C-alpha positions in Angstrom: 0.0 0.0 0.0 1.6 3.3 -1.1 1.4 6.6 0.6 -1.4 7.7 -1.7 -3.8 5.4 0.1 -3.5 7.7 3.2 -5.3 10.8 2.0 -5.8 13.7 4.3 -9.3 13.5 5.9 -10.0 17.0 7.1 -8.8 20.4 8.2 -6.6 20.3 11.3 -5.6 16.7 10.8 -2.2 15.2 10.1 -0.7 15.1 6.6 2.7 13.8 7.5 4.3 11.0 9.6 7.7 10.6 11.3 10.0 7.6 11.1 12.3 6.9 14.1 14.4 3.8 14.8 17.5 2.8 16.7 20.6 1.7 14.8 20.2 -2.0 14.4 22.8 -4.8 13.8 21.1 -8.2 13.1 22.7 -11.6 12.7 24.1 -14.6 14.5 27.2 -13.8 16.5 26.7 -10.0 16.4 26.7 -9.8 20.2 30.4 -10.2 20.0 30.5 -6.7 18.4 29.3 -5.1 21.7 32.7 -3.9 23.0 33.6 -2.2 19.7 30.1 -0.6 19.4 30.3 0.7 22.9 33.8 2.2 22.4 32.6 3.8 19.2 29.9 5.6 21.2 32.5 6.9 23.7 31.6 4.6 26.5 34.3 4.0 29.1 32.3 3.0 32.2 29.2 0.9 31.4 26.2 -0.1 33.5 25.5 -3.6 32.3 21.9 -4.6 33.1 20.5 -8.1 33.1 18.4 -10.4 35.3 19.6 -13.3 37.4 18.5 -15.9 34.9 20.2 -14.3 31.9 23.3 -13.4 34.0 23.9 -17.1 34.4 23.9 -17.8 30.7 26.7 -17.8 28.1 25.1 -14.8 26.3 25.9 -12.6 29.3 29.5 -13.9 29.5 29.8 -13.1 25.8 28.7 -9.5 26.3 30.9 -9.2 29.4 34.0 -10.5 27.5 33.4 -8.2 24.6 33.2 -5.1 26.8 36.3 -6.1 28.8 38.3 -6.7 25.6 37.5 -3.2 24.5 39.0 -1.9 27.8 35.6 -0.7 29.2 34.9 -0.6 32.9 31.8 -2.6 33.8 29.4 -2.1 36.7 26.9 -5.0 36.7 23.3 -4.7 37.7 21.6 -8.1 37.6 18.7 -7.5 40.0 16.2 -6.6 37.2 12.7 -7.8 38.2 10.9 -9.8 35.5 7.8 -7.8 34.7 9.2 -4.6 36.3 7.4 -2.5 39.0 7.7 1.1 40.0 9.7 -0.2 43.0 12.2 -2.1 40.8 12.6 0.8 38.4 13.3 3.0 41.4 16.0 0.6 42.8 17.7 0.4 39.4 17.7 4.2 39.1 19.3 4.5 42.5 22.0 2.1 41.4 22.7 4.1 38.2 22.8 7.4 40.1 25.4 6.0 42.4 27.4 4.2 39.7 27.6 7.3 37.4 28.2 5.3 34.1 28.7 7.1 30.8 26.7 4.4 29.0 24.3 1.6 29.4 24.1 -1.9 28.0 21.1 -4.2 28.5 21.3 -7.9 27.9 18.0 -9.6 28.4 14.3 -9.5 27.5 12.0 -6.5 27.5 12.1 -6.3 31.3 15.8 -5.8 31.3 15.8 -3.3 28.4 13.0 -1.3 29.9 14.7 -1.2 33.3 17.9 0.1 31.7 15.8 2.8 29.9 14.2 3.9 33.2 17.5 3.9 35.1 19.1 6.0 32.4 16.3 8.5 32.5 16.0 9.0 36.2 19.8 9.0 36.8 20.3 11.6 34.0 17.3 13.8 34.7 16.1 13.1 38.3 12.5 13.8 39.0 9.6 12.5 41.1 8.9 9.0 39.8 5.4 9.8 38.4 6.6 12.9 36.6 7.5 11.1 33.4 4.9 8.4 33.6 2.2 8.5 31.0 -0.9 10.6 31.7 -3.5 10.3 33.2 -1.7 8.1 35.7 1.4 10.2 35.8 2.4 13.7 34.8 3.5 12.8 31.3 6.3 15.4 31.5 8.6 15.5 28.5 12.1 14.2 28.9 14.1 17.5 29.2 17.2 16.4 27.2 19.2 13.5 25.8 20.1 10.4 27.8 23.4 8.5 28.0 24.0 6.1 25.1 22.3 2.7 25.5 23.0 -0.5 23.5 20.2 -3.0 23.9 20.9 -6.7 23.3 17.6 -8.6 23.3 17.6 -12.3 24.3 14.0 -12.9 23.5 12.2 -12.7 20.2 9.3 -10.5 21.3 9.1 -7.2 23.0 10.7 -5.0 20.4 11.9 -2.8 23.3 15.4 -2.6 21.7 13.9 -0.2 19.1 11.2 1.7 20.9 11.0 4.6 23.3 8.7 2.9 25.7 9.3 1.4 29.2 6.5 -0.6 30.8 6.1 -1.5 34.4 3.5 -2.4 37.1 2.4 0.4 39.3 1.9 -1.5 42.4 -0.5 1.0 44.1 -3.0 0.6 41.2 -2.3 -3.1 40.4 -2.1 -2.0 36.8 0.6 -1.7 34.2 1.5 1.7 32.7 4.7 3.1 31.2 6.9 5.9 30.1 7.0 6.9 26.5 9.5 9.3 24.9 11.7 9.2 21.8 14.6 9.9 24.2 14.2 6.5 25.7 14.8 4.7 22.4 18.1 2.8 22.7 21.0 4.3 20.7 21.8 0.9 19.1 20.4 -2.6 19.1 22.4 -5.8 18.7 19.9 -8.5 17.7 21.6 -11.9 17.8 19.4 -14.9 17.1 21.9 -17.1 18.9 20.5 -15.6 22.1 17.2 -17.4 21.6 18.5 -21.0 21.1 18.0 -21.9 24.7 14.6 -20.2 25.4 11.9 -22.5 26.7 9.0 -23.2 24.4 6.5 -21.2 26.5 8.7 -18.1 26.5 9.1 -18.3 22.7 5.3 -18.7 22.3 4.5 -15.7 24.6 7.1 -13.4 23.2 6.2 -14.4 19.6 2.6 -13.6 20.2 3.6 -10.2 21.5 5.3 -9.7 18.2 2.2 -10.8 16.4 0.1 -8.4 18.4 2.5 -5.5 17.7 2.3 -6.1 14.0 -1.5 -6.6 13.9 -2.4 -3.7 16.2 0.0 -1.3 14.3 -1.6 -2.5 11.0 -5.1 -1.9 12.2 -4.5 1.3 14.3 -6.3 4.5 13.6 -4.6 5.9 10.4 -2.2 8.8 11.1 -4.3 11.1 8.8 -7.2 10.8 11.3 -5.1 12.2 14.1 -5.1 15.9 14.9 -2.0 17.8 13.7 0.2 18.8 16.7 0.8 22.4 17.6 4.4 21.9 16.7 6.0 19.1 14.6 8.3 18.2 17.5 5.1 17.2 19.5 4.0 14.6 17.0 3.5 11.4 19.2 5.4 8.2 18.7 2.1 6.4 18.5 1.0 8.3 15.4 -1.3 5.6 14.0 -1.1 3.3 10.9 1.2 4.7 8.3 3.0 3.4 5.2 6.3 2.8 6.9 4.9 0.8 9.8 2.6 -1.1 7.3 5.8 -2.5 5.6 7.2 -3.9 8.8 3.8 -5.2 10.0 3.0 -7.1 6.9 6.4 -8.9 6.8 6.3 -9.6 10.5 2.9 -11.2 10.2 4.0 -13.3 7.2 7.1 -14.5 9.0 5.1 -15.5 12.1 2.5 -17.2 10.1 5.3 -19.4 8.6 7.7 -19.8 11.5 6.2 -19.2 15.0 4.7 -22.7 15.5 8.0 -24.2 14.3 10.1 -22.0 16.7 7.9 -23.0 19.6 7.8 -26.8 18.9 11.4 -27.4 18.1 14.3 -25.5 19.8 16.7 -27.0 17.3 15.0 -25.3 14.4 17.4 -22.5 14.1 15.8 -21.1 10.9 12.5 -20.7 12.6 14.0 -19.0 15.7 16.0 -16.7 13.5 13.1 -15.7 11.4 10.9 -15.1 14.5 13.7 -12.9 15.9 13.7 -10.9 12.6 9.9 -10.6 12.8 10.3 -9.2 16.3 12.7 -6.5 15.1 10.4 -5.6 12.2 7.3 -5.4 14.4 9.2 -3.4 17.0 10.1 -0.7 14.4 6.5 -0.8 13.1 4.7 -0.3 16.5 7.5 2.1 17.6 6.2 4.4 14.9 2.5 3.5 14.7 1.6 2.3 18.2 -0.6 -0.5 19.5 -4.1 -0.2 20.7 -6.9 -2.1 22.6 -5.5 -5.6 23.0 -2.4 -4.1 24.7 -4.5 -1.7 26.8 -6.6 -4.7 28.0 -3.4 -6.7 28.6 -2.1 -4.3 31.2 -5.1 -4.9 33.3 -5.0 -8.7 32.9 -1.3 -8.8 33.9 -1.7 -6.2 36.7 -4.6 -7.9 38.4 -3.5 -11.6 38.2 -4.2 -13.6 41.3 -2.9 -17.1 41.1 -1.8 -18.1 37.6 1.8 -18.8 36.9 3.0 -20.3 33.5 5.4 -23.0 32.8 8.9 -21.9 31.7 9.0 -18.7 33.7 11.1 -18.3 36.9 9.7 -18.2 40.4 6.2 -19.0 41.5 4.6 -15.6 42.0 1.4 -14.9 40.1 2.2 -13.9 36.5 0.5 -13.6 33.1 3.4 -13.0 30.7 2.9 -9.9 28.6 2.5 -11.6 25.3 0.0 -14.1 26.7 -2.0 -11.3 28.3 -2.2 -9.5 25.0 -3.2 -12.4 22.8 -5.9 -13.6 25.1 -7.8 -10.4 24.3 -6.9 -10.1 20.6 -9.6 -12.3 19.0 -12.4 -10.6 21.0 -11.1 -7.1 19.9 -10.6 -7.9 16.2 -14.1 -9.3 15.9 -15.2 -5.8 16.8 -12.7 -3.6 15.0 -13.0 -5.4 11.6 -16.0 -3.3 10.7 -13.8 -0.2 10.5 -11.7 -1.6 7.7 -12.8 -5.2 6.7 -10.3 -5.4 3.9 -7.3 -4.6 6.1 -8.4 -7.2 8.6 -8.8 -9.8 5.9 -5.4 -8.9 4.6 -3.9 -9.4 8.0 -5.4 -12.8 8.3 -3.9 -13.7 4.9 -0.4 -12.6 6.0 -0.8 -14.8 9.1 -1.5 -17.8 6.9 -5.3 -17.9 6.7 -7.2 -19.0 3.6 -9.2 -15.9 2.8 -10.1 -16.8 -0.8 -13.8 -16.9 0.1 -13.9 -14.3 2.8 -16.5 -11.6 2.4 -16.1 -8.2 4.1 -18.8 -9.0 6.6 -16.8 -12.1 7.7 -13.5 -10.2 8.2 -13.7 -10.2 12.0 -14.6 -13.8 12.3 -12.0 -14.9 9.8 -9.2 -13.1 11.6 -10.4 -14.0 15.1 -10.7 -17.7 14.3 -7.2 -17.8 12.7 -5.8 -16.1 15.8 -7.4 -18.7 18.0 -5.9 -21.5 15.8 -2.5 -20.0 16.3 -3.0 -19.7 20.1 -4.0 -23.4 20.3 -1.0 -24.5 18.1 1.5 -22.8 20.5 -0.2 -23.9 23.8 -1.9 -20.7 25.0 -4.6 -20.9 27.7 -8.2 -21.0 26.5 -9.2 -17.4 27.2 -9.2 -15.3 30.3 -11.1 -18.0 32.3 -8.0 -20.2 32.0 -5.8 -17.6 33.8 -8.3 -17.1 36.6 -10.8 -14.4 35.5 -14.6 -14.7 35.3 -17.8 -12.8 35.2 -17.2 -10.9 38.4 -14.0 -9.4 37.0 -15.1 -7.7 33.8 -15.9 -4.3 35.3 -12.7 -4.3 37.4 -10.6 -5.2 34.4 -12.2 -2.4 32.4 -11.4 0.0 35.2 -7.8 -1.2 34.9 -7.6 -0.8 31.1 -9.3 2.6 31.0 -6.3 4.7 32.1 -4.4 3.4 29.1 -5.6 6.3 27.0 -2.4 6.6 25.0 -3.3 3.1 23.6 -7.1 3.4 23.5 -7.0 6.7 21.5 -4.8 4.9 18.9 -7.6 2.4 18.2 -9.8 2.6 15.1 -12.9 2.6 17.3 -14.0 4.7 20.3 -14.3 2.9 23.6 -15.6 3.4 27.1 -15.6 1.3 30.2 -18.8 -0.5 29.2 -17.4 -1.5 25.8 -14.1 -2.7 27.4 -16.0 -4.8 29.9 -17.9 -6.4 26.9 -14.5 -7.1 25.2 -13.2 -8.8 28.3 -16.3 -10.9 28.5 -15.8 -11.9 24.8 -12.4 -13.1 25.7 -13.5 -15.5 28.5 -13.2 -18.7 26.4 -12.5 -19.4 22.7 -12.8 -23.2 22.3 
């Protein structure tokens, strides 16, 4: 789809879109380039972020050796909390303030990368914690200046955090997820090495891969950028600017790759081709949603993850209640896309096609059902729970979950439809069970 398909839709609305991305190096073995890349950015004293699980793996040793070989002083922080909280972000920021590094390296999944982003932000530009947090939960204050250079080295094929300016966390006082969003948070560089995914458990590959799928699908179906009001100044154009020609390119290819390779990557850890292609899809979808934004499934997911009571999935450390991010997103997706399909049936049918569905006989009135049913098939193939009921939610929870999703206005306003708490409650109810 070329730019001409995004025609201006009215006075005072957008006529342009912005493309931002981190510098990316992709390929097996590229993690060994870390020391040289850090030196080239002028780093001499690096805060190396990871979590306890990744810190025990060879990939962490590879990063450490590469930095040492470049003569760089390393201060380790391996206490990252999987699914970060405001408290864990605050502890990481205190570490960074005391360590005074001139650069950051994150080796891990989205939790590690997001924690490094937050530590960099609060150590460089100290403020009350909620000042930078997205409105209406926080103050939504703009980041006042540049941050220290940050090289992100993802070890999962999912979050896309290595190429976005977003850091997500649980705000414990509200039992809900929220985040900080600013172009300043986008890592300076990303080293995306598929070797890092070879030892991932199947459930982690499935959850992270479904997060990728949701990034691509939500970006592709987001409100078009030409339906967004033009900012007062071009520098105020949001990162989540809606569907646009650039993000469409990455979304389409990411969906095609996942339709071909995700199930293989989950079912066979030795299928290096499938794991590499899934990692590439994650990078493409990360760039896509970093410039278009996601919408309702992610807004709902933050409530599902934040209010979890007793569920804990296989393949994840510890025993504390946890609905992994990708799982919490995909559990809502079929319910949402049944509803949003009416806004652009052809685009929803096209998405189903890219994901591998047979859409040869699909009419426009069937777009929502075709896409939703194909998503359910993917969920079943990679071992996802059967809807929200399988992770502990039921009829008594819909209103409370809607209350938890409602503050995610940055995401909800990026959707192709208007929503309120009542409609969100109905969407949660529609996600209770799929088969």
